[in-house]
N, C-alpha and C positions, 0 to 999 in steps of 0.2 A: 711232524710227519710230512713228507713231500711225496709227489707222485713220480712215476716212471712212465715214459712214453716210448713205445716201440713201433716202428713201421714194419709191415710184413706183407709179402705177396707170394701166392702159390703160382709160380710160373709154369707148373706142370698142368694146370687146369686148362683143358681144351677150349672152354668158353672164353677165358682170358686171352688165349692165343688168337682166337678168331677175332676178338675185339681189337687187339693190337694190329693185326693185319689190315683191318679196315682203315686204320689211321696212319699207316706207314707213309712217311713223306716222300721217300724215294726208294727205288729198287736197290736192294742190298743193305738197307738200314739194319735189318735183323742179323746181318753178318758182322756188324761193327759193335764190339762189346761196350764201347764207350757211349753208344747211342741207344741201341735196342737189341743187342745180342743176348743170347740165352743166359749168360753169366749175370745179367742185371736182374733176372727174375726167378731162376731155378732155385728151389728150396730143398734142403736136405735135412729137414727137421731141426734146423738151428733155433727156431723160435722156442722149442721145448727147453733147450739148454739155457737160452737167455732168460726165460721166465724162471726156471728152476734156480739159476744162479742168483737172481734177485731175492727169491724166497729164502734161499740158504744163507746168503752173505750180505744182504742189504736190509737190515731190520728197521731202518728209518723210512722205508718206502711204505706209504699208506695205501696206495692204489696203483694198479698197472693198467694202462690204456694201450690197446693194440689197434693201430690204425691200418685199415685195409679197404679194399674195393669189393664189397659184396661177398667177401669170403670169410671163413671161420677156421682157425687151426684146430678146433676141437681139443682143447687142453684139459677138459674136465677130468677124464679118467686118469691121465698122467699126473695131474696135481693131486687128486684125491688119494692115489696110491702112494705117492712119494711124500706128500705133505698133508697127512690126515688132520682134519681140524683147522686147515688153513683159514686165516681171518682176513687175508689181503684180497680185496675184490679185484677181479680181472675183467675188464670191460672191453668189448669190441666196439670200435668207433669207425663208422663208414665214412668214406671220402665225402659223401653228400652232406655230412654234418659239418665238417670243417670248411667245406666250400660253400656253405650257405650264403646266398647273395652273389656267388660267383659260379653258379651252376653251369653257365654256358661254356666254361673251360673244362668241364668233365666230359668224358673220362680223361685222366692223365696217367701216364705210365713212366713217371719221371720223379725220382726222389727229391730233386731240388725244388720242384713245384710243390710237392706234398709237404716238405719240411717248412716251407714258407707259411703254411697254414696251420701247423700243429698247435700253435699257441692259442688257437680259437676253439680248442676242445672245451665244451661246456663243463664248468666246475673244476677245471685244471688248477692245481695249486700255483701260487705265484712263483715259487722256486720249484724246479723239477729237473729230472734227469732224462736226457734223450739218448736212446740207443738204437742202432740198426739191429736187425734180427740175428746177425752173425756175431754180435758182441756178447760177452758174458763176463760176469765177475768170477775171478779165479781164486779168491781168498776173502776172508772177512774184511769188510770195509766199514767206514764210518762217515757220518754226514760231513765231518770236517775234511774228508778227502775231496769234497766238492764246493762247500760253502764255508767260509772262515772269516770271522771279524767283519761281517757285512760285505765281503768280497767273494767273487767266484774264483775257483781254482782252475787254471788253464794249463793242461798238460801239452807242452808244445816247445818248439824252437822257432826262432824268427828267421824269415827268409826275405831277401830284397826283391822288390817288384821288378826292377830293371833286368835282373838276371832271368827271372821266370818268363818275362816277355820274350827274351832271346830263345829260351828253351821251347816256348810255345810255337814260335814260327819256324823252329827246326823240325817240328812234327811233319811227317810226310802227308801228302794229300791223297785220299782214296775216295773214289766215287764223287769227286768234287768236294770232299769233306776233309777238314783238318781235325785230327784227333783231339777230343775234349778230355783233358786230364783233370784229376782231382785238384792238383795244384793250380790249374787255370781258374777253377771256380773260387778258390781262396784268393787268388790274385785279383779277380774281378771285384770281390768284396772290398779289398783294399783300395782299388782305383775308384770305386764308387764314393768312398769316404775321404779320398785325398791322402791316404797313407802311402808311404814309400816302402813299407815292409808289411808283412802279415804273419800271424802265427800259423805254423804248419801243424795242423791238428792231427794227431795220430788216431788210430781206430780204438778209442776208449769211450766209455760213457761220458757224456758231456753235461756240465752244470749250466742250466739256462734259467732266464727269468721272463715270465710272461709279459710284465709291464714294459720291458725294454722294447719288445716287438710291437706291442700295442701303440706305444708313443711314437716309435720311428715310422711305422707304416701309416699312422694317421697323418703325419706331415709329409710323407714321401710315398703316396699311393702308387706312383709309377714303379717303385721297387717291387711291389707285389706283382704287378702285371709282367714285369721283366722276367720273372720266374714261371708264373702259372700259365702264361700264354703258349708255352711249348709242351706238346704232348710227350715228346721224348727229349732227351738231353740236348742242349744247344750251347754253343760256345759263348753266348752272351750271358748265360746264367751265372749266378754267384752262389757260393756256399753260405747257407743260412747261419750255421753256427759260427762260421768265420766272421760274418757281419756282426753277430752278437758280441763276440769277444772284442772286436775292434771298437764297437760302441762303448763297451765297458772299460777298455783301455783308455779311451778318451776321457772317461769320467774318473779314472784312477781307482777302478773297482776290480782289478784283476790281480791275482797272485799267480805268478808263473811258476810252474813246477816241472821237474824233469819227468820224462816218460820212459826213457830207454830201459831202465831196470824194472819198471812196473808193468810193462806190456809184453804179452806173449802173442805173437801174430804169425799165422801161416798164410803166406801169399799164394800165388799160383803154384800148383804142385810141380815142382821142377823135376827134371830127369836125373838129378844127382842121386847117387845111390844112398838109400836110407835117409833121405832128407827129412821125411816126416817123422820117422822114428827118433832121429837125433834132435829134432825140434822138441818133441815131447820130453825126452830125457833132460834137455837143458832147462825146460820149464820146471821140471820136478826139482832141479837143483838150485832154483832161484828163490831165495827166501823173501825177496822184495816184490815178487810178482802179485799184482792185484787184479789185472784185467787181461782178457783174452779176446782174440778175434780170429775166426776161421774164415778167411777171406775167399777161399776157393774150395770149400768142402765138396762142392758138386763135381770137382775133378778128381777126387780121391778114388783110388782103386778099392775093390771090396775089402782087401786086406787092410788098407789104410783106414777105411771107414770103420771097420771093426776095432781097429787099434784106438781110434779116437773115441768111439763109444765106450770102450772099456775104461779109457783114461778119464773121460768126463764123468762117467758113472762113479768112479772112485773119488774124484775131486769133489763132486757135489753130493756124494752119498746117496745115489739114486738106486732104488730097489727095482724099479720098473722103467723100462726104456721103450720108446715108441718104435 
């Protein structure tokens, strides 16, 4: 059995909003979605579906850790009604626990800083699955979907660093700030390690190993500070999972797998007619789909939200919805 680690924040919490405002580095930062905009923090009960999907479709998970900042999603009633007799412990882990010894960097409102410290969860299994709270399992899965023959499975395609550098500097500058993209963080990990390419990691659950982080950060403590010293996202930060897979590629411990047919993802809610409905219909027709990601559920209309809730309830066989 291995563990699952999820990061979660309730951006609707007025106390969190007040705390964030105290540390805003520049006026307008909260209008930039790549730095501190609402899309970074707003929650639409995705954590309920993520946890339910693990309990329904990932029987090799022994414990679920939910990492957050003094908050609690209160999953008890939801789990009890949908999974009576559940034996998988669900534990809330506060940022203060994983930042022990680095408390001066708290609070942080930055997933890349938090992800650099997740391996420090007390008692975490050597091999574990990491998920954002908007990820979910969409079908039965197996441990071999992530760990196989002593290697980790990496769902990705490879991209060249030189091209992504060009793309980065083509981003417009607003408020004296150049947009910080997901690909930029992956590229930064590659440049740190001297790679000329990087795996473009889709929004799927990710197989990680605790010892790889422990060993690398012990000999490269500056890499820890590079991520955790920023309260909000910053262009110098790297993608932590991206760093991990590159380290494992260097050791010959990665199995590359395709993700195109396995992943169902809804990005920003586009204005195209019936975009969301068509997405769900295509997902239902895909026999290979294992993973899902609702990347912008907070932008859904009431009708779309109900459509998704009905769909996910059927998919996960949920009798009670939050």
